[in-house]
C-alpha positions as CSV (number, residue, x, y, z in Angstrom):
1,M,23.1,2.9,15.0
2,E,22.5,4.7,11.8
3,E,18.9,5.5,10.9
4,K,17.9,3.9,7.6
5,T,15.5,5.6,5.3
6,S,13.5,3.9,2.5
7,P,14.9,4.2,-1.0
8,V,11.6,5.8,-2.2
9,Y,12.6,9.1,-0.5
10,H,15.5,9.3,-2.9
11,V,14.0,9.0,-6.4
12,K,16.3,10.2,-9.2
13,A,15.8,10.6,-13.0
14,V,18.3,8.5,-14.9
15,P,18.8,8.4,-18.7
16,V,17.3,5.1,-19.9
17,E,20.5,4.3,-21.8
18,K,22.2,3.9,-18.4
19,V,19.7,1.3,-17.3
20,C,19.8,-2.4,-18.1
21,A,17.8,-5.5,-17.3
22,N,19.0,-8.1,-14.8
23,N,19.5,-11.6,-16.2
24,Y,17.4,-13.5,-13.7
25,N,13.8,-12.0,-13.5
26,P,11.3,-14.8,-14.2
27,N,8.3,-12.4,-14.4
28,V,6.6,-12.2,-17.8
29,V,3.8,-9.8,-18.8
30,A,1.4,-10.8,-21.6
31,P,0.9,-8.3,-24.5
32,P,-2.5,-7.1,-23.3
33,E,-1.1,-6.2,-19.9
34,M,1.9,-4.5,-21.5
35,K,-0.5,-2.4,-23.6
36,L,-2.4,-1.5,-20.4
37,L,0.9,-0.6,-18.6
38,E,1.7,1.7,-21.5
39,L,-1.7,3.3,-21.2
40,S,-1.4,3.6,-17.4
41,I,2.0,5.3,-17.7
42,W,0.6,7.6,-20.5
43,E,-2.5,8.5,-18.6
44,D,-1.0,8.7,-15.0
45,G,2.7,9.1,-15.5
46,F,5.3,7.0,-13.7
47,T,3.7,6.6,-10.3
48,M,6.3,4.1,-9.1
49,P,10.1,4.3,-9.7
50,C,12.1,1.3,-10.9
51,V,14.2,-0.3,-8.2
52,C,17.8,-0.6,-9.3
53,Y,21.3,-1.6,-8.1
54,Y,24.0,0.9,-9.2
55,D,27.0,-0.8,-10.8
56,K,29.8,1.8,-10.2
57,E,32.3,0.0,-12.3
58,N,30.2,0.1,-15.5
59,D,28.2,3.2,-14.6
60,K,24.9,1.3,-15.1
61,Y,21.7,0.9,-13.2
62,I,20.7,-2.8,-13.1
63,I,17.0,-3.3,-12.6
64,V,15.8,-5.2,-9.6
65,D,12.1,-4.4,-10.0
66,G,10.3,-2.4,-12.7
67,F,11.6,-4.1,-15.9
68,H,8.3,-3.7,-17.7
69,R,8.0,0.0,-16.8
70,Y,11.6,0.3,-18.2
71,Q,10.5,-1.6,-21.4
72,V,7.6,0.8,-21.9
73,L,9.8,3.8,-21.7
74,K,12.2,2.3,-24.2
75,T,9.5,1.1,-26.7
76,S,6.8,3.8,-26.4
77,R,7.9,6.8,-28.4
78,R,5.2,9.1,-26.9
79,I,6.3,8.3,-23.4
80,Y,10.0,8.4,-24.2
81,E,9.5,11.9,-25.6
82,R,7.3,13.1,-22.8
83,E,9.8,11.8,-20.2
84,K,12.8,13.1,-22.2
85,G,14.3,9.6,-22.0
86,M,14.6,9.7,-18.2
87,L,13.5,6.8,-16.0
88,P,12.6,7.4,-12.3
89,V,14.7,5.0,-10.2
90,V,15.6,4.3,-6.6
91,V,18.8,2.5,-5.7
92,I,19.3,-0.4,-3.3
93,D,22.8,-1.5,-2.4
94,K,22.6,-5.3,-2.1
95,D,24.7,-8.2,-3.4
96,L,23.4,-10.3,-6.2
97,S,21.8,-13.0,-4.1
98,N,19.9,-10.4,-2.1
99,R,18.9,-8.5,-5.3
100,M,17.4,-11.8,-6.6
101,G,15.5,-12.2,-3.4
102,S,14.2,-8.6,-3.7
103,T,13.1,-9.2,-7.3
104,I,11.1,-12.3,-6.4
105,R,9.5,-10.6,-3.4
106,H,8.5,-7.6,-5.5
107,N,7.0,-9.9,-8.1
108,R,5.1,-12.2,-5.7
109,A,3.8,-9.4,-3.5
110,R,1.8,-8.0,-6.4
111,G,-0.7,-10.8,-6.0
112,T,-3.5,-11.6,-8.4
113,H,-7.0,-10.1,-9.0
114,D,-9.9,-11.5,-7.0
115,I,-12.7,-12.4,-9.5
116,G,-15.4,-11.3,-7.0
117,L,-13.8,-7.8,-6.6
118,M,-13.3,-7.5,-10.3
119,T,-16.9,-8.4,-10.9
120,N,-18.0,-5.7,-8.4
121,I,-15.8,-3.1,-10.2
122,V,-17.3,-4.0,-13.6
123,S,-20.8,-3.8,-12.1
124,E,-20.1,-0.4,-10.5
125,L,-18.6,1.0,-13.7
126,T,-21.5,-0.3,-15.8
127,Q,-24.1,1.1,-13.4
128,A,-22.2,4.4,-13.4
129,G,-22.8,4.6,-17.2
130,M,-19.4,3.6,-18.5
131,S,-19.5,1.7,-21.8
132,D,-18.1,-1.7,-22.4
133,K,-15.5,0.0,-24.7
134,W,-14.5,2.4,-21.9
135,I,-14.2,-0.5,-19.4
136,M,-12.2,-2.7,-21.7
137,K,-9.8,0.1,-22.5
138,N,-9.3,1.5,-19.0
139,I,-9.0,-1.7,-17.0
140,G,-7.4,-3.8,-19.7
141,M,-10.0,-6.4,-20.5
142,D,-11.0,-8.0,-23.7
143,K,-14.6,-8.5,-24.7
144,D,-14.7,-12.1,-23.6
145,E,-13.3,-11.4,-20.2
146,L,-15.8,-8.5,-19.7
147,L,-18.7,-10.8,-20.8
148,R,-17.6,-13.5,-18.3
149,L,-17.4,-11.1,-15.4
150,K,-20.8,-9.8,-16.3
151,Q,-22.2,-13.3,-16.4
152,V,-20.7,-14.1,-13.0
153,S,-22.5,-11.1,-11.5
154,G,-25.9,-12.4,-12.8
155,L,-27.2,-8.9,-13.2
156,A,-29.1,-8.4,-16.4
157,S,-28.7,-4.7,-16.3
158,L,-24.9,-5.1,-16.9
159,F,-25.7,-6.4,-20.5
160,A,-27.5,-3.2,-21.6
161,D,-24.5,-2.2,-23.7
162,N,-24.5,-5.4,-25.8
163,D,-26.4,-6.3,-28.9
164,F,-28.0,-9.8,-28.5
165,S,-29.9,-11.7,-31.2
166,I,-31.2,-15.2,-31.6
167,P,-28.8,-17.0,-33.9
168,T,-30.1,-18.6,-37.1
169,P,-29.1,-22.2,-37.9
170,Q,-26.8,-21.0,-40.6
171,S,-24.8,-18.9,-38.2
172,I,-24.2,-21.7,-35.8
173,L,-23.6,-24.7,-38.1
174,P,-20.3,-25.3,-39.7
175,E,-20.3,-24.6,-43.5
176,S,-20.1,-28.3,-44.3
177,E,-23.3,-29.1,-42.4
178,E,-25.5,-26.4,-44.1
């Protein structure tokens, strides 16, 4: 029996022009998360290759997992230039049905963020002296989400970076009621 090795031990750099999306991936990433992915790749580099199937007949790499990383390389000029247009990929050799299964397993295995753990992270970052602006930029939160997580924690010290004031009646009433 032949010993099988994991594809990750055979990462190769492929010109992004030879890579194409599959036509069945149901995964969608919202613009704020895409912006965070671009920042992550800019700050950390590509830390995970895209998973592809190699179509020998058309000399193309069809994405099984990693479509959004591929999109970032295609749309971010600074990353495209730094990476010289090359995308890190690993190749799996599976028929279409099994590639579809792989895509869904990759998507679903990522999971979701636990609000309690995210609250703890925000608390630790705040207590370590990181500003709201730093937290929002580096973990991809908007101001409302950060405020909600701070409220969930119930620690007044987490609000030290905010400017609070008592609203005047004019600032809370609609213009027609003034």
